[in-house]
C-alpha positions as CSV (number, residue, x, y, z in Angstrom):
1,M,-4.6,7.0,11.3
2,K,-3.2,10.7,11.4
3,T,-6.0,13.1,9.6
4,L,-6.5,12.8,6.2
5,P,-6.5,16.3,4.3
6,K,-9.6,18.3,3.8
7,Y,-11.3,19.2,0.6
8,H,-14.5,19.2,-1.5
9,P,-16.5,16.6,-2.8
10,T,-16.5,18.4,-6.5
11,T,-12.4,19.3,-5.8
12,P,-10.7,16.4,-4.7
13,H,-8.2,17.5,-6.1
14,I,-7.3,20.6,-3.9
15,L,-6.4,19.1,-0.9
16,I,-6.0,22.0,2.9
17,E,-3.1,21.1,5.3
18,G,-3.0,24.1,7.7
19,G,-5.3,26.4,5.7
20,V,-2.7,26.1,2.3
21,E,-4.9,24.7,-0.6
22,F,-2.2,22.1,-2.5
23,H,-3.6,22.2,-6.2
24,L,-2.4,18.9,-7.6
25,G,-3.7,19.3,-10.7
26,K,-6.8,21.2,-13.2
27,M,-10.5,20.0,-13.7
28,K,-11.4,19.4,-17.1
29,G,-14.6,18.4,-17.2
30,D,-15.5,15.8,-15.2
31,T,-11.9,14.9,-14.8
32,I,-8.5,15.5,-13.2
33,N,-5.5,16.0,-14.9
34,Y,-2.8,15.5,-12.3
35,D,0.5,17.2,-12.1
36,F,3.2,14.9,-10.7
37,S,5.2,18.0,-10.0
38,K,2.1,19.5,-8.0
39,M,2.0,16.2,-6.5
40,L,5.3,15.8,-5.5
41,I,5.3,19.0,-3.7
42,Y,2.1,18.4,-1.8
43,L,3.4,15.0,-0.6
44,N,7.1,16.5,0.2
45,A,5.0,18.8,2.9
46,K,2.8,16.1,4.0
47,G,5.5,14.4,4.8
48,K,7.5,16.4,6.8
49,L,3.7,16.9,9.1
50,L,3.8,13.7,9.1
51,F,7.7,12.4,9.9
52,G,9.2,15.7,10.5
53,K,11.2,18.8,9.8
54,E,13.8,16.5,8.7
55,F,11.6,14.2,5.8
56,K,12.8,14.6,2.2
57,I,11.3,12.8,-1.3
58,H,14.9,11.8,-2.7
59,E,15.4,12.2,-7.0
60,E,16.3,9.0,-7.2
61,D,12.8,7.3,-5.7
62,H,10.9,10.1,-8.3
63,Q,10.1,6.4,-10.4
64,I,8.8,4.9,-8.3
65,I,6.5,7.8,-7.0
66,Y,5.4,8.3,-10.2
67,Q,4.3,4.7,-10.4
68,L,2.7,4.8,-7.5
69,C,1.1,8.5,-8.0
70,L,-0.4,6.6,-11.3
71,Y,-2.0,3.9,-9.5
72,F,-3.6,6.0,-6.2
73,I,-5.3,8.5,-9.0
74,K,-6.3,5.6,-11.1
75,D,-4.5,6.8,-14.4
76,D,-6.0,4.5,-16.5
77,V,-4.0,5.8,-19.9
78,S,-0.1,6.1,-18.0
79,C,-1.2,2.8,-15.8
80,P,-0.7,0.1,-18.4
81,K,2.4,1.6,-19.3
82,F,4.1,-0.1,-16.3
83,N,1.8,-3.1,-16.7
84,I,-0.5,-1.1,-13.3
85,D,-3.3,-2.4,-13.0
86,P,-5.6,-0.3,-10.7
87,T,-8.2,-2.9,-10.1
88,K,-5.0,-5.1,-7.9
89,G,-3.4,-3.7,-5.0
90,I,0.0,-3.2,-4.3
91,L,2.7,-5.0,-3.3
92,L,6.4,-2.3,-3.1
93,S,9.2,-4.2,-2.5
94,G,13.4,-3.5,-1.4
95,P,15.8,-3.3,0.9
96,V,15.4,-2.3,4.4
97,G,14.8,1.0,4.9
98,C,14.3,2.2,1.7
99,G,11.0,4.1,2.7
100,K,8.4,1.7,2.0
101,T,6.7,2.2,4.8
102,T,6.9,5.7,4.8
103,L,5.7,5.7,1.2
104,M,2.6,3.8,1.7
105,K,1.3,5.7,5.3
106,L,2.2,9.3,2.9
107,M,0.3,8.0,-0.7
108,R,-2.9,7.3,1.2
109,H,-3.5,11.1,2.0
110,L,-2.9,12.1,-1.6
111,V,-6.5,10.4,-2.4
112,P,-8.6,11.1,0.4
113,H,-11.9,10.9,-1.8
114,R,-11.3,7.6,-2.0
115,R,-11.5,4.7,0.7
116,P,-8.1,5.0,2.8
117,Y,-6.6,1.4,4.1
118,D,-5.2,0.6,7.3
119,I,-1.3,-0.1,8.0
120,I,-1.2,-3.3,9.9
121,P,2.4,-4.6,10.7
122,T,2.7,-8.7,10.5
123,R,4.3,-9.1,13.2
124,N,1.2,-7.4,15.0
125,I,-1.1,-9.9,12.9
126,V,0.8,-13.2,14.5
127,F,1.1,-11.7,18.0
128,G,-2.8,-11.4,18.0
129,F,-3.0,-14.4,16.5
130,N,-0.6,-16.1,19.4
131,N,-3.7,-15.2,22.1
132,L,-6.5,-15.2,20.3
133,G,-6.9,-18.3,17.7
134,Y,-8.0,-18.7,14.6
135,S,-10.5,-15.7,14.5
136,I,-7.1,-13.5,13.7
137,I,-7.0,-14.9,10.1
138,E,-11.2,-14.4,10.1
139,Q,-10.6,-10.6,11.2
140,Y,-7.9,-10.1,8.2
141,G,-9.1,-12.3,5.6
142,N,-11.9,-10.4,5.1
143,S,-13.0,-7.5,2.3
144,N,-11.5,-4.1,4.5
145,F,-8.9,-2.7,3.0
146,Y,-5.8,-3.2,4.5
147,C,-1.4,-2.7,3.3
148,F,0.1,-5.6,5.4
149,D,3.6,-4.1,6.7
150,D,7.2,-5.8,6.9
151,L,5.8,-9.2,5.1
152,G,8.5,-11.9,5.8
153,V,9.7,-10.2,9.3
154,E,7.1,-11.9,11.0
155,P,7.8,-15.2,13.6
156,E,5.5,-18.8,13.0
157,G,2.3,-18.2,14.2
158,K,2.1,-21.1,17.2
159,H,-1.6,-21.2,18.8
160,F,-2.3,-24.1,21.2
161,G,0.8,-25.8,20.4
162,K,-0.1,-25.4,16.6
163,D,1.9,-24.0,14.0
164,C,0.3,-21.7,11.4
165,N,1.6,-20.1,8.4
166,V,-0.1,-16.5,9.5
167,M,-0.3,-14.4,6.8
168,G,0.1,-17.2,4.4
169,E,-3.8,-17.8,5.5
170,I,-4.9,-14.5,5.4
171,L,-2.6,-13.3,1.4
172,L,-4.7,-17.6,-0.1
173,S,-8.3,-15.8,1.9
174,R,-8.4,-12.4,0.5
175,H,-7.2,-14.2,-2.8
176,E,-10.5,-15.7,-2.6
177,L,-12.3,-12.9,-1.6
178,F,-10.8,-11.3,-4.3
179,L,-11.8,-13.5,-6.7
180,K,-15.3,-14.0,-5.6
181,N,-16.1,-9.8,-6.0
182,P,-15.7,-8.9,-9.4
183,V,-16.2,-5.3,-8.0
184,P,-13.0,-3.8,-7.0
185,E,-13.6,-1.3,-4.2
186,R,-16.4,-2.3,-2.9
187,S,-17.0,-6.0,-1.4
188,R,-13.3,-7.8,-2.5
189,G,-11.5,-5.6,-0.9
190,V,-7.9,-4.5,-1.5
191,T,-4.8,-6.0,-0.8
192,H,-1.5,-3.9,-0.4
193,I,2.0,-5.2,1.0
194,T,5.5,-3.9,1.5
195,T,8.4,-6.3,1.8
196,N,11.9,-7.1,1.4
197,L,11.7,-10.4,0.3
198,N,12.1,-11.3,-3.7
199,A,9.7,-13.6,-5.5
200,E,11.6,-16.7,-4.5
201,E,12.2,-15.8,-1.3
202,I,8.1,-14.7,-0.9
203,E,7.9,-18.4,-2.7
204,N,9.9,-19.8,-0.6
205,R,8.3,-18.4,3.1
206,Y,4.4,-18.9,2.2
207,G,4.6,-21.8,-0.5
208,N,3.9,-22.0,-4.5
209,R,0.0,-21.5,-4.4
210,V,0.5,-18.0,-2.3
211,R,3.4,-16.5,-5.0
212,S,1.0,-17.8,-8.0
213,R,-2.0,-16.4,-5.8
214,L,-0.2,-12.7,-5.2
215,R,0.3,-12.1,-9.0
216,E,-3.3,-11.7,-9.2
217,M,-3.7,-9.9,-6.4
218,V,-1.3,-6.6,-6.4
219,N,1.3,-4.7,-8.4
220,V,4.5,-5.3,-7.8
221,I,6.7,-2.2,-8.1
222,G,10.2,-2.5,-6.8
223,F,13.0,-0.3,-5.5
224,D,16.3,-1.5,-6.7
225,K,18.0,-3.5,-4.5
226,T,20.9,-0.8,-4.3
227,T,18.7,1.5,-2.8
228,K,20.5,2.7,0.2
229,D,19.2,2.8,3.8
230,K,17.5,6.2,4.7
231,R,17.2,5.7,8.4
232,K,21.1,6.0,8.4
């Protein structure tokens, strides 16, 4: 992970990048009143640092980014308006090239005072399973914070001739831990996901059990299926 911004523990809404201060809102007592327009300014600047000068936040993505911001700052007032539960993870869906992975790489810098998550391509996890076996399922089925990137593009796992739906097994393991431990940001971990699949395709690929349990683990935020490929 590239370096998170600097901040003072008493003012986590003031982020410092290259000596420049970005004020994302104002303190009112013990509460931070975030300003979405100021968060956009920071995210655009941080995006250029992470991904290059050509990076820009598209106006048509503001609604998606707004919902992600509400989730990551844990706005208990506004989150329910979008059916977002801040104790769950995020499943960010949308067509190829719409910017899902980029946004998940970017958003973790918005709240550096909260526990960060690692972004792991699902293909890499399955390749690891093929080489190392079921220890990989234990490794990623734990209480660490992960974003599983590109769910659905990974091949079927195979270790010593035995087939395994690796990501399906990992998600089931994480769901068990999620229910067992009620403290959301300590013992049970948080699961984020990016995927090109819709709900029906997830069920076809991973089964009804996984689809059902994902509903309990994640908030679904989706790009419109007509969103253009930003890589072109």
